C-alpha positions in Angstrom: 13.5 28.6 12.3 15.9 26.1 13.9 13.1 24.2 15.7 12.7 20.7 14.4 9.4 19.8 12.8 8.9 16.0 12.4 6.5 14.5 9.9 5.5 10.9 10.7 4.3 9.2 7.5 6.0 11.8 5.3 5.7 9.9 2.0 1.9 9.7 2.0 -0.3 12.4 0.4 -0.9 14.5 3.5 2.6 13.9 4.9 4.3 15.0 1.8 2.1 18.1 1.5 3.0 19.0 5.1 6.7 18.4 4.4 6.6 20.6 1.3 4.8 23.4 3.2 7.3 23.3 6.1 10.3 23.4 3.7 8.7 26.3 1.7 8.6 28.3 5.0 12.2 27.5 5.8 11.6 25.1 8.7 14.0 22.3 9.6 12.2 19.1 8.8 12.7 15.4 9.8 10.7 12.9 7.6 10.0 9.6 9.2 8.8 6.3 7.7 9.8 2.6 8.1 12.4 2.7 5.3 13.9 6.2 5.9 13.3 7.1 2.3 12.5 10.7 1.4 11.8 12.6 -1.9 12.8 15.9 -0.3 16.6 16.5 -0.4 16.3 19.4 2.1 14.6 17.1 4.7 16.4 14.9 7.3 15.2 11.3 6.7 14.8 8.8 9.6 13.8 5.2 9.5 11.6 4.3 12.4 8.6 2.2 13.1 6.2 4.2 15.2 3.9 1.2 15.7 6.5 0.3 18.4 7.1 2.4 21.5 10.8 2.5 20.9 10.3 3.5 17.3 8.0 6.4 18.3 10.4 7.6 21.0 13.2 7.6 18.5 11.2 9.4 15.8 10.0 12.2 18.2 13.2 12.8 20.1 14.5 16.4 19.7 11.3 17.6 17.9 9.4 20.8 18.7 6.4 19.9 16.6 5.3 16.4 15.4 2.7 15.8 12.6 1.1 12.4 12.7 0.3 11.7 9.1 1.0 8.0 9.3 -1.6 5.4 9.5 -1.8 1.6 9.4 -3.3 -0.1 6.3 -6.9 1.0 5.8 -8.3 -2.5 6.6 -6.1 -2.6 9.8 -7.3 0.5 11.6 -9.1 -1.3 14.4 -6.6 -1.9 17.2 -3.5 -0.8 15.3 -4.4 2.9 14.8 -5.2 3.7 18.4 -2.1 1.8 19.5 0.0 3.9 17.1 -1.5 7.1 18.5 -0.8 5.9 22.0 2.9 5.4 21.2 3.1 8.9 19.6 1.3 10.6 22.5 3.6 8.9 25.0 6.6 10.1 23.0 5.5 13.7 22.6 4.7 13.9 26.3 8.1 12.4 27.2 10.0 14.8 24.9 7.9 17.9 25.5 6.8 18.2 21.8 3.6 19.4 20.3 1.4 17.0 18.3 -0.6 17.9 15.3 -3.0 15.1 14.4 -3.9 14.6 10.7 -7.5 13.6 11.1 -10.6 13.1 9.0 -14.4 13.3 9.4 -15.3 9.7 10.0 -16.2 10.3 13.7 -19.3 12.3 12.8 -21.4 9.5 11.2 -24.4 9.7 8.9 -26.6 12.8 8.8 -24.0 15.1 10.3 -23.7 17.7 7.5 -22.7 20.5 7.7 -19.9 19.3 9.9 -18.2 21.7 12.4 -15.9 21.2 15.3 -19.0 21.0 17.6 -21.0 18.5 15.6 -21.7 15.5 17.8 -19.6 12.4 17.1 -22.2 9.7 16.3 -20.4 7.3 14.0 -21.5 3.6 14.4 -19.3 2.0 11.7 -16.0 0.5 12.9 -13.8 3.1 11.3 -15.8 5.9 12.7 -15.7 4.3 16.2 -11.9 4.1 15.9 -11.7 7.8 15.1 -14.0 8.6 18.1 -11.7 6.6 20.3 -8.7 8.5 19.0 -10.3 11.9 19.5 -11.0 10.9 23.1 -7.3 9.9 23.5 -6.2 13.4 22.2 -8.6 15.1 24.6 -7.3 13.1 27.5 -3.8 14.1 26.6 -4.8 17.8 26.5 -6.3 17.4 30.0 -2.8 16.1 31.2 -1.1 19.2 29.8 0.2 17.8 26.5 0.2 20.2 23.6 -2.1 18.7 21.0 -4.2 20.0 18.1 -5.9 18.2 15.2 -7.1 19.2 11.7 -10.0 17.4 10.1 -10.2 17.1 6.3 -12.4 15.3 3.9 -11.2 13.4 0.9 -8.4 15.2 -0.8 -6.8 15.5 -4.3 -3.7 17.1 -5.7 0.0 16.4 -6.2 1.1 13.0 -4.8 -2.5 12.2 -3.7 -2.7 8.8 -5.3 -3.8 7.1 -2.1 -7.1 9.0 -2.0 -10.3 7.6 -3.4 -10.9 10.7 -5.5 -7.5 10.4 -7.1 -7.8 6.7 -7.7 -11.3 6.9 -9.3 -11.2 10.2 -11.0 -7.8 11.9 -11.4 -5.5 9.0 -12.3 -7.9 7.5 -14.9 -8.4 10.9 -16.5 -4.6 11.4 -16.7 -4.5 8.1 -18.5 -7.2 9.2 -21.0 -9.9 7.1 -19.4 -13.4 8.1 -18.1 -13.2 9.1 -14.5 -15.7 7.7 -11.9 -17.2 8.8 -8.6 -18.1 6.9 -5.5 -21.8 6.8 -4.7 -24.3 9.4 -5.9 -23.0 12.0 -8.4 -25.9 14.3 -7.4 -25.1 15.1 -3.7 -22.6 17.6 -2.4 -19.3 16.3 -1.1 -16.6 18.5 0.3 -13.1 17.9 -1.0 -9.7 19.3 0.0 -6.7 20.3 -2.2 -3.5 18.8 -0.8 -1.3 21.9 -0.9 -4.0 23.8 1.1 -4.2 20.9 3.5 -0.4 21.0 4.0 -0.3 24.7 4.7 -3.2 24.4 7.1 -1.5 21.8 9.2 1.7 23.9 9.4 -0.5 26.8 10.7 -1.8 24.5 13.4 1.7 23.4 14.3 3.2 26.9 14.5 0.3 28.9 16.0 -0.3 28.5 19.8 -3.9 29.6 19.4 -4.6 26.2 17.8 -3.5 24.2 20.9 -6.0 22.1 22.7 -8.6 22.3 19.9 -9.9 20.4 16.9 -10.2 22.2 13.6 -12.2 21.5 10.4 -9.8 22.6 7.7 -10.7 24.8 4.8 -12.0 23.0 1.7 -12.6 24.1 -1.9 -16.1 25.2 -2.8 -18.3 22.2 -2.2 -19.3 20.4 -5.4 -21.5 17.5 -6.4 -19.8 14.4 -7.8 -21.1 15.4 -11.3 -19.6 18.9 -11.0 -16.2 17.5 -9.9 -16.2 15.0 -12.7 -17.1 17.7 -15.2 -14.1 19.8 -13.9 -11.8 16.8 -14.3 -13.0 15.8 -17.8 -12.8 19.5 -19.0 -9.2 19.8 -17.7 -8.2 16.5 -19.2 -9.9 17.2 -22.6 -12.2 14.2 -22.3 -15.9 13.6 -22.8 -18.0 14.3 -19.8 -18.6 11.4 -17.5 -21.0 10.5 -14.8 -19.6 7.0 -14.1 -19.9 5.9 -10.6 -19.2 3.0 -8.1 -22.5 1.9 -6.6 -23.0 0.0 -3.3 -24.1 -3.2 -5.2 -20.8 -3.0 -7.1 -18.9 -2.8 -3.8 -20.8 -5.8 -2.5 -19.9 -7.8 -5.6 -16.2 -6.9 -5.2 -16.0 -7.2 -1.4 -15.1 -11.0 -1.3 -12.1 -10.4 -3.5 -11.1 -6.8 -2.7 -10.2 -5.5 0.7 -10.8 -1.8 -0.1 -14.3 -2.6 -1.4 -15.1 -4.4 1.8 -13.8 -1.5 3.9 -15.7 1.0 1.8 -19.1 -0.5 2.6 -19.0 0.8 6.2 -18.5 4.4 5.1 -20.5 4.4 1.9 -23.0 6.8 3.5 -20.4 9.5 3.0 -21.0 9.2 -0.8 -24.7 8.5 -0.7 -25.8 11.7 1.2 -24.4 15.2 1.5 -21.0 15.2 3.1 -20.3 18.8 3.7 -17.9 20.7 6.0 -18.2 24.1 7.6 -14.8 25.5 8.4 -16.0 28.9 9.7 -13.8 28.5 12.8 
């Protein structure tokens, strides 16, 4: 258990879940972000900016497995996210580490459900195209002999998951005694993932050689409609049932003043039609 596992972006929802899962299993863990702050006393914090080549090399040095859970600001993915990945790939290749990419489902595009590892990548929005570019970068690295794997998860919820749309719209308002809301249609199925499950799944990908060179759709909870999820939230919080939602016209109205609303328009299809995973592999 002396091998070093490094979590890049360790204070975000997925990064913290991975860190917790690694520590629970007795692994040595380095947590990396720009400030070097950590909430886990058992981890080894490091301040490093992986958007620079030098910072990525410094963060990865000495690692056996690296988990890329960091990302640029949501509205800055184009350009900056692939560049970040390039820095990390160069670093793991130089240092002989294995990379586990924390990925999502944006590369598939509309009409792709149920989504498996073999579903064609047909996204046409700018964020989906960024994800396709990054998948191709990962595959190119595998072809060069770099140890790489990735796990794809839908929207998540759970402890420390405040940066997810589900937490922001449903969980946090309910905890404050307010009516939760859902993005898009409340009548279509939408796969969601529970953060502790996500964290453990990424650790399996990092520690099992059978994962190498492949992309994986991670396990999700039983697929629910938005209405069913909101009903579970309101029941747990002791609130009246809610079917409040954020519609596309509402996003258009907010877009001139709110960056996340502008960015959400391109991926609104994920909430207007079934967005369902198949994690059979």
